[in-house]
N, C-alpha and C positions, 0 to 999 in steps of 0.2 A: 706812559711812555717818555723816558729822563727828555734825552734829546729828539727836535723832529726838524728836515732842512725841506724845504718846499719850494719849488720854483724857484732857484737862487741865480741868480745871476751879478757881475761884478765887471768892471770894465777899468780898465786903467787907463788914464787920461791919454787919449790919442789912437788907444788902440780897442780892439772889435771886442768886446762883450765873451767873457765866458761863464758859459753853462752846464751850472754843475749836477749833479745826477741827484732825483730826490732818495732821501733814505732817515729812517729815526733808531736809536739805543736804547735801549732799558736800560736804566740800572744794575752796572754785574756784568754787564757784554763787551766786548772785544771787536774795532771798528778797522781794520786795517786798506786807509787811503794811497794808493802806486797810480804814481801819473813822472813819468823822465821830466828834465829840467826842462823850463819854462810852459810845460803845460798847463801850472794855477793850481795845483797841490801846494801852495804856502799860502796864495791869495787865499785858497779856501781856509788851511788853517786862521789862518786870522780873522776870517770874518769868523767863522766858529768862535775863538777870543772875545769879539767881542769889538777889534782894535779897526777891524775895517764895515763899513756899510752899502747892505747891497744897494747897488740901482734897483735889483726887481727881487721879491718874493723872500723870503727869511729863515733866520736860527729862533726856536723856542729851546730853551731851554728852563726845565722844571715848569713850564706853566709858562714863560716870560718869557715875552717875543725882546728880543735883543736890542732891537731897532728902534725902541721904544725909549732906550736906560743911555744918556749920553755923561759925559762929562765925570765927576768924582764920581755920581753914583755909579756910571759904570762901571771905574776903576773900582768901586768898593763891591758892586755885585762880584766881579773876575775876581776880585779877592777871597771874597769867602768860599765861589761854587766853582772853582775853573782852576785847574792848577797847568802848568805846562811848564814842557821839559826841553830847553832853545839848543838847538844844534850846537851852538856852543855856550859853554855854563851864562855867562855873564853873570859871574862871585860879584864879588866886591872885595877890592883887594884890602881892603883896611880895617875887617873886621875876619873875624878866623869863621870857625867854618860852624859854629853852633852859632853864633852873633848873630849870622848870612841867613838860616833858618828862622829866628829868632826875628828879627825885619820882615818877615811873612806876619808872623801873628800880629806885628805892630801894626806894620799898612794894615794888614785885611780886622783891625778889632775884634780878630775872632779868640780863642786860647786855642784851639788845633789837635794837634795832637803831640803825645809827652815826644818831644828831642830828642834826652838818651837814648828813647827806648827802639824811636823810630833811625835812629844811628845804628845802633843795634842790631837792628832785623838789614839795614844794607849792607851791612861789613864791616862799618867804616866809625864804628864807637871810638876806636881810640886818635881818632883824626879830630877829636870837639875841637881839641883849642888851637889845631894848626890854622899856621897863615894859609891861605888859600892859593898863594904861590910855588908854596910847597908843596903843591899836589899832583899827584901822577895825572894822565889822561882819564881815568880809566875812574881813577881816585875823583877826578872834579864832575865826571859823571855825573856818579854818586850821589854827592851832596846836589850838585842839579835835580835830580829825581826825588832826592830827599825833600826838597824849596819846592818844589811841584807840589809835595802830599803834607805837607806840614800844617795845612788849614781844613785836612779831610775833605777836599772837594768831589762835589758830585762826579767831575770831566775833569780828565787829564788827558792833556793831550802832550804827544811825544814829536816833535819833529825831528825830524834825518838819525834819529837815536842810534843809528847801527854804522853810520857810514861811513867810519875810519876804524873800524872793527872786521878781526878776524871773525872764524866762521863759529869758535867755542864763547866766545864774548859774546858774537853777537845773539847768540841762543839767552846763555844768562842774561840779557837785559832785557830785550823779550819776556820770560819768562821769571824777572824781577816786577819788570814793570807791572805783568801781571796776577799776579801773584796779593803785590800791593793794595794793585788797582779792586780786587775781589776782597781783599780784607776789608776794606773802609766801605764796600759795595758802590764802583765808582762806575762810571764808564768811563771804555777806555778808548782812545784814537789815535792810534800811529801815521805820522803822514810822514811817505816815505816812493827814493825810487829804487830799493833793493829787495828783489825778490822773495830773496831767504825767506825773509820772516813770514811770507805764506809759510813756510811748512807749521808754525806756531800759532796766528793765525788764521783760521783758516776764511771768515768773514772779511769780504772786502768789494772794494767800489774802484774807478779809475778815473782817472780826470783825465782827458786828451785835447789838447785846444780843438779847437775846430780854424 
């Protein structure tokens, strides 16, 4: 099993502990994590990414318990094994599209995917040398997806990837994430409040604030 989550709990300072459901996921499988705003789904995403450490329980990725790694070692482990599609792209304005993706290779010290081919697969090869500030919202999101895929991660985490999209583009983005995850044999976890995504990802859990 690639991803295992068991007895996971986290409490933000001064708040009640959030208890998350147990689940496991293998390579090539997809999971949808649904929850309303404030339910704790983003906290769960941060725990899965090793950005937060749980108060109880743990996340195991490819046999490694994330809470046992810290600091720079966790940054390097994340760079090699986890691709994150953030709700806002967080691209570096001083670099063009291709340079933003090359940076992912640099920080992870991993060769990863061929960047020109990846941009071609995502339909944005013509934007390789473009300044990120000139991209449309949809193009910036595809670059964000490309950056998450650049290192051929074992786990792809997508945070609200469809929140600002119409129905057609919602379908396109989820299909893109699923096809690219399948291509590299990665597990895909989509965290969202968007019930429309259930049409394309039947395997789901719900996070509810207690």
